[in-house]
C-alpha positions in Angstrom: 8.8 -24.4 -46.2 5.3 -26.2 -45.7 6.3 -26.8 -42.1 7.3 -23.0 -41.6 3.9 -22.0 -43.1 2.1 -24.4 -40.8 4.0 -23.2 -37.6 3.3 -19.5 -38.6 -0.3 -20.3 -39.1 -0.6 -22.0 -35.7 1.2 -19.0 -34.0 -1.3 -16.6 -35.6 -4.3 -18.5 -34.4 -2.6 -18.6 -31.0 -2.2 -14.8 -31.1 -5.8 -14.2 -32.2 -6.9 -16.4 -29.4 -5.0 -14.4 -26.8 -6.4 -11.1 -28.3 -9.9 -12.4 -28.2 -9.6 -12.8 -24.4 -8.3 -9.3 -23.7 -10.9 -7.3 -21.7 -10.9 -4.1 -19.8 -13.0 -3.3 -16.6 -12.7 -0.3 -14.2 -13.3 -0.8 -10.5 -13.2 0.5 -6.9 -11.4 -0.7 -4.0 -11.7 0.3 -0.2 -11.0 -0.9 3.2 -8.8 -0.6 6.3 -5.1 -0.2 6.8 -3.2 -1.6 9.7 0.0 0.4 9.4 3.2 0.7 11.5 6.8 1.7 11.1 9.7 -0.8 11.0 11.6 -0.8 14.4 15.0 1.0 14.6 18.1 0.3 16.6 17.2 2.6 19.6 15.8 0.3 22.3 13.9 3.3 23.8 12.0 3.8 20.7 8.9 1.4 19.7 6.4 1.6 17.0 3.0 -0.2 17.1 0.0 -0.5 14.7 -2.3 2.3 13.6 -5.7 1.5 12.0 -7.0 3.8 9.2 -8.5 3.6 5.8 -7.8 3.4 2.0 -9.9 4.2 -1.2 -8.9 3.7 -4.7 -9.8 3.1 -8.3 -8.3 0.6 -10.8 -8.5 -0.6 -14.3 -8.3 -4.5 -14.8 -6.7 -5.3 -18.2 -7.3 -9.0 -18.5 -4.9 -10.3 -21.0 -5.4 -14.0 -20.4 -7.4 -16.3 -18.3 -4.8 -16.4 -15.7 -3.0 -13.0 -15.9 -4.4 -9.4 -15.4 -2.5 -6.1 -15.4 -4.1 -3.8 -13.0 -3.1 -0.2 -12.7 -4.3 1.5 -9.6 -4.6 4.9 -8.0 -5.2 4.8 -4.2 -5.6 7.4 -1.4 -4.0 5.6 1.6 -4.0 6.9 5.2 -1.2 5.3 7.1 1.5 5.9 9.8 2.3 4.5 13.2 2.0 4.9 16.9 5.1 5.7 18.7 6.3 5.2 22.2 9.7 6.8 23.4 11.2 6.4 26.8 13.6 9.1 27.5 17.0 7.7 29.1 17.6 11.1 30.7 14.5 11.7 32.7 12.7 8.3 32.2 9.5 10.1 30.9 7.3 8.3 28.3 6.3 10.1 25.1 3.5 8.6 23.2 3.0 9.9 19.7 0.6 9.1 16.8 2.0 9.9 13.3 -0.4 9.9 10.4 0.8 10.2 6.8 -1.4 10.3 3.8 -0.2 9.1 0.4 -1.4 8.9 -3.2 -0.3 5.5 -4.3 0.2 4.8 -8.0 0.6 1.0 -8.4 1.1 -1.5 -11.3 -0.5 -4.6 -9.9 0.0 -8.0 -11.5 -2.9 -10.3 -10.8 -2.7 -14.1 -11.3 -6.1 -15.8 -11.1 -6.9 -19.4 -10.4 -10.7 -20.0 -10.4 -12.0 -17.6 -7.8 -8.7 -17.1 -6.0 -6.0 -14.7 -7.1 -2.3 -13.7 -6.1 -1.5 -10.1 -6.2 2.0 -8.6 -6.7 3.5 -5.4 -7.9 5.4 -2.1 -7.2 4.1 1.3 -6.4 5.2 4.9 -6.1 3.5 6.6 -3.1 3.5 10.4 -3.0 2.9 12.0 0.5 0.1 14.5 0.5 -0.4 15.2 4.3 0.9 14.4 7.7 -0.1 15.1 11.2 1.5 14.2 14.5 0.5 14.6 18.1 2.6 13.8 21.2 1.4 13.3 24.8 3.9 13.6 27.6 6.4 16.2 29.1 7.6 18.7 26.5 10.3 21.3 26.9 9.6 24.8 25.7 11.3 28.3 26.7 12.9 26.6 29.7 9.8 25.4 31.1 8.2 21.8 31.2 4.5 21.4 30.5 2.2 18.5 30.2 -0.2 18.1 27.1 -0.4 17.8 23.4 1.4 19.6 20.7 1.8 19.1 17.0 5.0 17.1 16.4 7.4 18.5 13.8 9.0 15.9 11.8 10.8 16.0 8.3 9.0 13.3 6.3 10.2 12.3 2.8 7.8 13.2 0.2 8.0 9.9 -1.8 8.2 6.3 -1.0 8.8 3.3 -3.3 7.0 0.2 -2.2 6.2 -3.4 -3.1 2.8 -5.2 -2.6 1.9 -8.8 -2.4 -1.5 -10.2 -1.4 -4.3 -12.6 -2.0 -7.8 -12.1 -3.4 -11.1 -14.0 -3.7 -14.1 -13.2 -6.1 -17.3 -13.7 -4.2 -19.3 -12.8 -7.4 -17.9 -11.8 -10.9 -18.2 -8.2 -9.7 -17.5 -8.2 -5.9 -14.4 -9.5 -4.2 -12.4 -9.3 -1.1 -8.5 -9.1 -0.8 -5.8 -9.0 1.8 -2.5 -7.3 1.1 0.8 -6.3 2.7 2.9 -3.4 1.4 6.4 -2.7 2.3 8.0 0.7 1.7 11.9 0.9 0.9 12.4 4.7 1.4 12.8 5.8 5.2 9.7 7.8 6.2 11.8 10.4 8.2 14.5 12.4 6.1 16.5 13.1 9.3 18.7 10.1 9.1 16.1 7.7 10.8 15.8 4.4 8.8 12.3 3.2 9.7 10.0 2.6 6.7 6.3 2.0 6.1 4.6 -1.3 6.6 0.9 -1.6 5.7 -1.3 -4.7 6.0 -4.7 -3.9 4.3 -8.0 -5.8 4.1 -11.0 -4.7 2.0 -13.3 -5.2 -0.8 -13.3 -4.5 -4.6 -16.1 -3.8 -7.0 -15.6 -4.3 -10.8 -18.0 -2.6 -13.3 -19.1 -4.4 -16.5 -18.6 -2.5 -19.7 -21.1 -3.1 -22.4 
């Protein structure tokens, strides 16, 4: 019985120690996105990287010295450049596709001194899209050269997984690099390409007193 009481007492002390370490700090994150779509089986269609920005807020719930749960809400502008060579007339169609998302993520952050490993899922809600295409377009039985807004049926939601590394330059300011991979096709018209986003940026954490 004495042993059981001793173990319970030690567990109680351990839980108190863990609870004493729990802190919460809000913060901001911003930087550059280098995004593209995954390649599809069509050899005439190629995707390349598009550069844009992201801006977000987070709340860092530090549970222990090593682990932090970090919910995030981020506005992310991404997409891809596209080149299509028509097998019919051999014309080249270059297109820039931009999709903007509100990303809601549950990031798990594992810290070792000033370095950290970042991993977690997110749900990305599409809030806008634009597309422009340069080349020959067909309209009312007449060909013409120039730009026009592309019409594509984009899926409204993407599920993604993020992994990355961070480094704390100061207790408040840090830098990070992440890669995010979507699993839901961008286009709802039976095209199976998905989002890939490599991002680099900075973070600023506020002290709460």
